Structures are given as C-alpha cells and as structure tokens.
C-alpha positions as a Markdown table, in Angstrom:
| # | Residue | x | y | z |
|---|---|---|---|---|
| 1 | Met | -17.1 | -17.9 | 19.1 |
| 2 | Asn | -15.4 | -20.0 | 16.4 |
| 3 | Ile | -14.2 | -17.9 | 13.4 |
| 4 | Tyr | -12.2 | -20.8 | 11.8 |
| 5 | Lys | -12.5 | -20.9 | 8.1 |
| 6 | Pro | -11.4 | -24.0 | 6.1 |
| 7 | Ser | -8.3 | -23.4 | 4.0 |
| 8 | Glu | -10.1 | -23.3 | 0.6 |
| 9 | Glu | -12.4 | -20.6 | 1.9 |
| 10 | Leu | -9.6 | -18.6 | 3.4 |
| 11 | Leu | -7.6 | -18.8 | 0.2 |
| 12 | Asp | -10.7 | -17.9 | -1.9 |
| 13 | Thr | -11.1 | -14.8 | 0.3 |
| 14 | Leu | -7.4 | -13.8 | -0.2 |
| 15 | His | -7.6 | -14.3 | -3.9 |
| 16 | Leu | -10.9 | -12.4 | -4.1 |
| 17 | Ala | -9.4 | -9.5 | -2.2 |
| 18 | Gln | -6.4 | -9.5 | -4.6 |
| 19 | Glu | -8.6 | -9.5 | -7.6 |
| 20 | Lys | -10.7 | -6.7 | -6.3 |
| 21 | Leu | -7.7 | -4.5 | -5.4 |
| 22 | Leu | -5.9 | -5.0 | -8.7 |
| 23 | Arg | -9.2 | -4.3 | -10.7 |
| 24 | Ala | -10.3 | -1.4 | -8.5 |
| 25 | Glu | -10.6 | 2.0 | -10.0 |
| 26 | Arg | -7.2 | 3.8 | -10.0 |
| 27 | His | -7.5 | 7.4 | -8.8 |
| 28 | Lys | -4.9 | 10.0 | -9.8 |
| 29 | Phe | -3.2 | 11.0 | -6.6 |
| 30 | Ile | -3.8 | 14.6 | -5.8 |
| 31 | Lys | -2.1 | 16.5 | -2.9 |
| 32 | Ser | -5.3 | 18.0 | -1.5 |
| 33 | Ala | -7.6 | 17.5 | 1.5 |
| 34 | Glu | -10.6 | 18.0 | -0.8 |
| 35 | Trp | -9.5 | 15.2 | -3.1 |
| 36 | Arg | -9.0 | 12.9 | -0.1 |
| 37 | Arg | -12.5 | 13.8 | 1.3 |
| 38 | Asn | -14.2 | 13.2 | -2.1 |
| 39 | Thr | -12.2 | 10.2 | -3.2 |
| 40 | Ile | -10.8 | 8.1 | -0.3 |
| 41 | Pro | -13.0 | 6.6 | 2.3 |
| 42 | Asp | -12.5 | 7.3 | 6.0 |
| 43 | Ser | -12.3 | 3.5 | 6.7 |
| 44 | Pro | -9.8 | 0.7 | 7.0 |
| 45 | Gly | -8.5 | -1.1 | 4.0 |
| 46 | Ile | -5.8 | -2.2 | 1.6 |
| 47 | Tyr | -4.3 | 0.1 | -1.0 |
| 48 | Ala | -2.0 | -0.2 | -4.0 |
| 49 | Leu | 0.1 | 2.5 | -5.6 |
| 50 | Phe | 0.8 | 2.5 | -9.3 |
| 51 | Glu | 2.7 | 4.6 | -11.8 |
| 52 | Lys | 0.6 | 6.0 | -14.6 |
| 53 | Asn | 1.9 | 3.2 | -16.9 |
| 54 | Asn | 0.0 | 0.7 | -14.5 |
| 55 | Lys | 3.3 | -0.5 | -12.9 |
| 56 | Leu | 2.5 | -1.8 | -9.5 |
| 57 | Leu | 4.8 | -0.1 | -6.9 |
| 58 | Tyr | 3.5 | -0.6 | -3.4 |
| 59 | Ile | 0.9 | -2.4 | -1.4 |
| 60 | Gly | -0.1 | -1.3 | 2.1 |
| 61 | Glu | -2.8 | -1.5 | 4.7 |
| 62 | Ser | -4.3 | 1.1 | 7.0 |
| 63 | Gly | -6.8 | 1.5 | 9.7 |
| 64 | Asn | -7.8 | 4.7 | 7.9 |
| 65 | Leu | -7.2 | 5.0 | 4.1 |
| 66 | Arg | -7.9 | 8.7 | 4.0 |
| 67 | Lys | -5.4 | 9.5 | 6.7 |
| 68 | Arg | -2.9 | 7.2 | 5.0 |
| 69 | Met | -3.2 | 9.2 | 1.8 |
| 70 | Ser | -2.3 | 12.3 | 3.7 |
| 71 | Glu | 0.7 | 10.7 | 5.3 |
| 72 | Ile | 2.0 | 9.2 | 2.1 |
| 73 | Asn | 2.8 | 12.6 | 0.8 |
| 74 | Arg | 5.1 | 13.5 | 3.7 |
| 75 | Thr | 8.6 | 11.9 | 3.6 |
| 76 | Val | 8.8 | 11.8 | 7.4 |
| 77 | Asn | 5.6 | 9.7 | 7.6 |
| 78 | His | 5.8 | 7.1 | 4.9 |
| 79 | Ser | 8.4 | 4.7 | 3.7 |
| 80 | Phe | 7.1 | 4.7 | 0.1 |
| 81 | Arg | 8.0 | 8.3 | -0.4 |
| 82 | Lys | 11.5 | 7.7 | 1.2 |
| 83 | Gln | 12.1 | 4.7 | -1.1 |
| 84 | Ile | 11.0 | 6.6 | -4.2 |
| 85 | Gly | 13.2 | 9.6 | -3.3 |
| 86 | His | 16.2 | 7.3 | -2.8 |
| 87 | Gln | 15.6 | 5.0 | -5.9 |
| 88 | Lys | 14.5 | 7.6 | -8.5 |
| 89 | Phe | 16.2 | 10.8 | -7.3 |
| 90 | Asn | 19.3 | 9.5 | -5.4 |
| 91 | Gly | 18.1 | 11.2 | -2.3 |
| 92 | Ile | 20.0 | 10.4 | 0.9 |
| 93 | Lys | 17.6 | 8.8 | 3.4 |
| 94 | Thr | 17.3 | 10.7 | 6.7 |
| 95 | Ser | 14.9 | 10.3 | 9.5 |
| 96 | Lys | 12.9 | 13.3 | 8.5 |
| 97 | Lys | 13.1 | 14.4 | 4.8 |
| 98 | Phe | 15.3 | 14.9 | 1.8 |
| 99 | Asn | 16.9 | 18.1 | 0.7 |
| 100 | Asp | 14.6 | 20.7 | -1.0 |
| 101 | Leu | 15.5 | 19.6 | -4.6 |
| 102 | Val | 14.7 | 15.9 | -4.0 |
| 103 | Glu | 11.5 | 16.9 | -2.1 |
| 104 | Ser | 10.5 | 19.1 | -5.1 |
| 105 | Lys | 11.2 | 16.2 | -7.5 |
| 106 | Leu | 9.1 | 13.9 | -5.3 |
| 107 | Asp | 6.2 | 16.3 | -5.3 |
| 108 | Glu | 6.4 | 16.5 | -9.1 |
| 109 | Tyr | 6.6 | 12.7 | -9.4 |
| 110 | Phe | 3.5 | 12.2 | -7.1 |
| 111 | Asn | 1.7 | 14.8 | -9.2 |
| 112 | Asp | 2.6 | 13.4 | -12.6 |
| 113 | Glu | 2.9 | 9.6 | -12.0 |
| 114 | Leu | 1.1 | 8.3 | -8.9 |
| 115 | Tyr | -2.3 | 6.5 | -8.9 |
| 116 | Val | -4.0 | 4.8 | -6.0 |
| 117 | Ala | -6.5 | 1.9 | -5.8 |
| 118 | Phe | -8.0 | 0.7 | -2.7 |
| 119 | Ile | -10.6 | -1.7 | -1.2 |
| 120 | Glu | -12.2 | -1.4 | 2.2 |
| 121 | Val | -11.3 | -4.2 | 4.5 |
| 122 | Phe | -12.7 | -4.3 | 8.1 |
| 123 | Phe | -11.1 | -7.5 | 9.3 |
| 124 | Gly | -7.9 | -9.4 | 8.2 |
| 125 | Arg | -6.1 | -6.5 | 6.6 |
| 126 | Leu | -2.6 | -7.7 | 7.8 |
| 127 | Glu | -3.2 | -11.2 | 6.3 |
| 128 | Ile | -4.5 | -9.8 | 3.0 |
| 129 | Glu | -1.5 | -7.3 | 2.8 |
| 130 | Ala | 1.0 | -10.1 | 3.5 |
| 131 | Phe | -0.6 | -12.4 | 0.9 |
| 132 | Leu | -0.5 | -9.6 | -1.7 |
| 133 | Ile | 3.0 | -8.6 | -1.0 |
| 134 | Ser | 4.2 | -12.2 | -1.1 |
| 135 | Asn | 2.4 | -12.7 | -4.4 |
| 136 | His | 3.8 | -9.5 | -6.0 |
| 137 | Gln | 7.1 | -9.0 | -4.2 |
| 138 | Gln | 9.2 | -9.0 | -7.5 |
| 139 | Phe | 7.3 | -5.8 | -8.6 |
| 140 | Leu | 7.1 | -3.9 | -5.4 |
| 141 | Ile | 9.5 | -1.4 | -3.8 |
| 142 | Asn | 8.2 | -2.4 | -0.4 |
| 143 | Ser | 8.5 | -5.5 | 1.6 |
| 144 | Met | 7.1 | -6.6 | 4.9 |
| 145 | Ser | 9.5 | -7.0 | 7.8 |
| 146 | Glu | 10.7 | -10.6 | 8.0 |
| 147 | Arg | 9.1 | -11.0 | 11.4 |
| 148 | Lys | 5.8 | -9.7 | 10.3 |
| 149 | Leu | 5.7 | -11.7 | 7.1 |
| 150 | Asn | 6.8 | -15.0 | 8.8 |
| 151 | Ser | 4.1 | -14.7 | 11.5 |
| 152 | Val | 1.4 | -14.2 | 8.8 |
| 153 | Ile | 2.8 | -17.0 | 6.6 |
| 154 | Asn | 2.9 | -19.3 | 9.6 |
| 155 | Tyr | -0.7 | -18.4 | 10.3 |
| 156 | Leu | -1.8 | -19.1 | 6.7 |
| 157 | Asn | 0.1 | -22.3 | 6.6 |
| 158 | Asp | -1.9 | -23.6 | 9.6 |
| 159 | Phe | -4.9 | -23.6 | 7.2 |
| 160 | Lys | -3.2 | -25.7 | 4.5 |
C-alpha cells in the first residue's frame, strides 16, 4: 500500500490541523470525571492548553484525550503541571509532586485559569504535534525532545 502524499498535500493537512485546533472550542478545565466523560472524547488526538486570557501554553498529543485530561491534573503524571508549578509557584521539581502549598496553588490555577481545546486525530498525531510545537515554540512552556523533533522534521523535510 502506498500512503505517500505530495508535499503540498501534507503541508495543507498540517496547516488545516493547526487551524482546527486553534479555532476549536475552548473548554474550561474541570477536575471531574463527569466533566471528562461529558466533554472530552475517548479517542486519540491533539490538545492545546490555554490560560483564560487565550494565552497558548502547551500542545500535546495522546492516544486517549479523556485519559490525558485525567493525567494532566496529577503532578506525577504530566510535565505541564510540573512546569507550571516550577515557573509560576517556584515549586521544586521532584519525581513525584510538589509540597502541599504548591500543589494547592496548582489546583487553584487549574480551576481558575486553564482551558483546553482538542481535535480528534487518528493517524499522524506525532507529526501534527511536532509541526504545531515548532510553529508556536516561542509561546509554549513545552518542547519536544530534540531527538523526537529532529526525527519528525527530517521526515517532513523528505516531502519538501
């Protein structure tokens, strides 16, 4: 089976995914299983995290968006929470979690400030994530590992 796409088609697909994600409805993050069940699909996709002032903070991908929204609220499970704790609340990064005061401030921040947008993507999530992160790196608190990013960039360059 040949799944090759000409470069203009591939870039159009990447740009379309970017536009769809950045224009997608932003859902107020709520720490609740009911909210996740009613709001977030149980499917693969790309997600973006925003502050309430529409400041883009983070772009990620997941094989299950609903499970990822559960993980993002636990410091031990997600780098976004660790980075916010460190940057905004001077938390000392550990392998598990911050002290109770920083964890409490993080919970409050998530409750007051955090919004999520997502698109379902069943194929090519890594490539779309890399494209979006590379296009918005100056705004994001996350970055892809150099190895991961270089492999995707090399793949995309093969189509140019």
